[in-house]
N, C-alpha and C positions, 0 to 999 in steps of 0.2 A: 172589639172587646167592652162589653155592656158594661152604659155607667160611663164610660171615657171616651171612649172616638167621640159615640155620637153627639157629647157635650162638647167637640170642637171642632162642629162642621162650620168650614169656612162660610157657607152659604148662610148657615145660619147666623152665624155671625156677621156677616154683613145685612143682611134684613135686621138683626137688633140694633146696629149703628146707624141704621137709616132712619130707625122709628124714634131713637134717645137723638140724634139731630133734628126731628122733627117735634119731639117734644120740648127740647130745650130751646128752640126756635121760639114754636107758643108760646111759651114760657118769660122769652124774652133774654135769655141769657146768655150771654156773651162774657170773651176774652176779660173784657175787664170788669163786668159782673157777672160770675160765674155761680154758680149754683152749688155750693160746698159741702159734698157729702163725706162724711167720714167712715173711713172701713175699719172698723173696732181689731179686727183679728189679723194678727202679725203674718198669718198664713195667707188672708187672703192679697196683702199688699205685695208678697212675693210673686203669687199667679199675676196681677197685676203688672208686674214689670215683665217676669217672666214670657207671657204673651201680647204684651205693648200696649195694654188697653189704655197706660195714659196717652201715648201718642195716635192714640186707632180713635178714641173717642172726639165727640164733640169740645169744641175750645171752650165752650159754655160750662160744660161738667170738672168739676175739680175734683179732685181726691186730698183728701186732707188724713192722712196715717194716725191711726187711734193707739190708745195705752194697752195693747190686746198683745205684747211677747211678753211671758211669764218673766221668764228670765233677764228683761231689758228693762222691768220697773222693780226688780229686786234693791236694793240702795247696797252701797258701797257695803255698810256697817254689818249687814247681812254676810255677804261675802266674805268677810274679815271674819265674822263669828263660825263659819263654816269650817276654814282654815284653823281655825284652833281648835276646833272640836278634831279635823284630821289628823293635826301633828299631835295629838294624846298619844305616850305611846300604845296604851290599850285597844285603841280604838280602829277601828276597817271602816272608814267614811266610802260610801257607795252614792252614786250619783249619777243621773242621765248624764250624758255625754254634752248633752248643748250647753251644761254651765260650765264646763271644766276651764274654759279660756277666758270666761267674766274677769276683770281685772275685780281688786281687791284695794287696799290702801298701800300693799308692798307688793303681793302677788296673787298670781287664779292660783284655782284649786291643779291646772296641771301643772305648775311651776313648783306648788307644793309636794307634788307627788314624785318632781322629779328632784328634789330634797330628802327626798327619802317616806314621806308619808303613805301609809297605805289606805291609797286610795284607788277605788276600785267602779271600773264605770259597767253598768247593769242598763236592762233593758225594761224591767218590772221591778216593782218592791217584791214580788215575790221572786226574784234572784236574788235580793239581798237576803231574804228569811232564808233561803239554802243555802248562803254564806253562812248566818249565824248557827243556822243548825249543823254545820261543817265544822264551825270553828266555836267551842263552849268558853273558849279559854278567853274569848276576846269581846269588844265589845262592838257592835256591829249597831252603825247609824245609818239610815236612809235620809238622804235628802228629799223630803217630799217639797215639791216643786210645780208649781201651776195653777192654771186655774179651774174650773168645777172642771172637766175634760178631763185632771187626771186625779183627782182629789178621793173618786172613788176605788179607784185600786189601792190607793195607801190605806182609806181606811179597811176595805176588804184585808188587808195584808197584816194592820194591825186587831184586826179581828181572830185572824188564823192564829197568830203570834199569842194573843190571849186563851185560845182554846186549847196550845201545845202549850202553855204556859212558859214561851222562849223568854226568859229574862233577860237576856242578853243580846236583845233588838231592841230597837229606839227610831223612833221619827224626830228629825228635825225641820218643822212644820213651819213652813212658807206657801198655805194653798193660799190661797187669792178667788176675791169673788166677782164677775164685771159686773152686774148694775151701778155699785158706787163709785168705783170712778168716773162714770160716765153722767153720772147726777152731779160729781164733782165739774167735771166740765160744762157742762152746760148750765151748773151755777155762775162759772165764771163771766163773768161781762166784757170780756174780751175775745172770746171764741167767739168764731161765726161761723155755723153749723148748721144748714136745712134739712139734713136729714142723715139717714145711719145703713151701712150696710153691718147688720150682724151676724155674729159667728156662731157657725155652724156648728164646731164640735162641740163647742162650749151650750148650744142649744137641744143637740141631742142630749144630752143630761139633764137640763132644768128646761126644758121645753121652753114656749116661745112668752110664756107670761108673763116673767120676770120683765120685762121691757115692757109693762103695759104705761109703765107710769111715763116713759118719753115722752109716749101719745097723748096720754093725758093727762099730764102734767104740766108738757111742756109744747105741746104741738106738732111735735115733730114726728116725720115720719119714721121704721123703721120696719126695715126687708131681710129676715136672716136668709142666705144667702151659702150655696154650696162654693166651691172651688175653682170650676173649669171655668171656661173663660166663657161661656153661653150662660151658665150660672152668675156670675158677677155684672155680665151685661143685662142680660133682663132683670135682674136685680137693680140695677141704675134705671131703669127704664118703670119698673114698679117703683120707684122712692121717686121719679118725675113728673109719674101721671099721680101720683098722690097728690104733686106740690100743684099738679094744673087745676086740680079738681078743688082745692082749698080741704084736703084731706088729711087725716095723721091716725094712721091705724098700725098696731104691729101685722108684719104679713110674712107669711113663711114658704121664702120659695124653694128651700132645701127639704121639699114634703117627703121627698121620699129616702131620707133621712132622717130628719128629724118630725120625734111623734109632738103632738101641740102639748100635751104634760108633762112631758122628758120621758127619763125608765125610771120606772117606779122603785125598781132595787135598788139602784146608783144613788136615789135620792136615801132613802131607808137606811143605806149603807152609811153614808152623809151624816146623816141625823145623829145616829147611832153613836159615831164616834167623835163626831166633831159640834162645835158651838161656835158662834162668834166671838173676835175676841172684840174690845173696845174701840180699838182703831190697829192700825198698822199703818208704818212706813211705805211711802212708795216715790219713788224714784222720777224727781219734777215733778211730784204732784201733796208730800209733805204725805202730811199723815192722816186719813182716812175713817172715817169713822166705820166700826161693822164691816171694813172690807176683807177681814182675814179672817182665817180658821185655827181655831188652836183645840187640843184636845182636849177632850172632856175627862173631866175626876176619875172615872170610873175606870178608863183606860191610862192613868198618868203615870205607872210604872212603863208606859213606851211611850214618853216623853221627852225628845231628849234634851231642851230647853229645863225640866225641871229633875230630868236624872241628873244633870252636870252643871246646872248652877249656869244658864248661859241666856245672852238675848233679853227677851221680854219677863221672864221668869226673873232678872236681876235687875232691867232698868235699862231700856233704851241708849245705845250709845250715838252720839251726832259724829259723823263721819263725813265730811263736806265733799262734794263733787272734784273731782282733777278740773285746777284752772284752765281755763278756754274752752273747755270741755262743753256742748251744748246738748247732752244727750235726752235732757229733763224736755227741753223745748220742743224738739223736735217727735218724743216721743208724744207730746200730748199736743200733737198738732199745730204749736205755735209758729215752726220753722218747717222746711225741709230737711231734708238732708245738707245738700249741696250746699244751702247757706251756712252752717256751721265752719266757722273760720278752718277749723282743722281735716275737715273730708279731706282724704284722698291725700295729705300733708304731713301733720303729725297723727293720723291716724289713718288708720291701712286695717285691714285684716291680720296683717303679720305683726303690725306694730298699735295694735287697738288702744284706745284712753277708755273707752264707755260700750259696756253691753249691747248696745246696738249694730256695732261693726260685725261683733263675732257671735252674734245668736241666727240660727236657721231661719228666726221669724225678725228679724229684726229691719227697721227700715234703714239704716245704713247700710247693711250687708246686701239687702234688694236695690238697691241706685248701686252699689258698688260691683255687683256679680252680673247685674246686666247693662249695664255702664263703664263702669270702671275709669281707668284713667281718661277715658272721653266723658263721661258723667262730671267730674271731678275740675275739667278746666272748664263747663260751661258757665 
């Protein structure tokens, strides 16, 4: 299978692991003094654990799990606002399935659905548009969630709704951007990061140059990576090669998918429909300047926050995290999932306290799925 099997070649993987070991030894990396490489994307975290790369790689290389899971970084207040919208009798609330089980203050969307709210899972915002066309007497709200990867499709849906004059369609916008939280982490004096594996799917849209500041301003190498095991191993090797040479550059390992300057059609749609919010709240990181997107005034009729008087349109609400839940610390790489006192005890996929245990890109879900009770006992 092209672009899959050849990137899972055991012989190639062994050669890359050997090359990584040689580089790590040359740098002087050890278990006690490892090189810390943050994989920004939650999809990379799951690939690392699915293929056991954390166990196979040289002991002097430590993966740090970053804030690259859009469901995970959503604060509880925004989940509560989703439920508030969904429970309005006139609303059909549409969302990707990944968000259904994320706990809010009192319930999740799937629990609200069980309680009678009209909540429907969709595969695309275009599905939500079709629901709006078929239900002209109902307000259809799409939960716009995700990084730059999913932002274009929501923007295109809003443009289509405007062309059709589809007045009963709106988007609860929670689209966020990758560079700003990475800057926030780099500005944190307690974070020890030596390099980054950059998100492949995000970069497919925005290209590689939005990460230039990581190399230029902070002197850290970043390699945009694919999601197969040899992609990730080659990317680690490229990061180590830069560190050994005393260099810091943005490199593109995922060239078969990621163009240097991104996708011009997607970028144009984003720029037409969205503008940066002054700030946006992130779980574990708090408010980060210019890190979220909001719908421009020209498309205000399709902004659910404005239409229903909710969220930042009326002022941000404060909702504390669950006591004992360490999602924020895990998501920002300060601790591993197994260091959370609730992991595998009070927090499992069936009884999740936080988003990282239920999201398909969450670090806690990766540890549980590929280690389960064994991991919890370590």
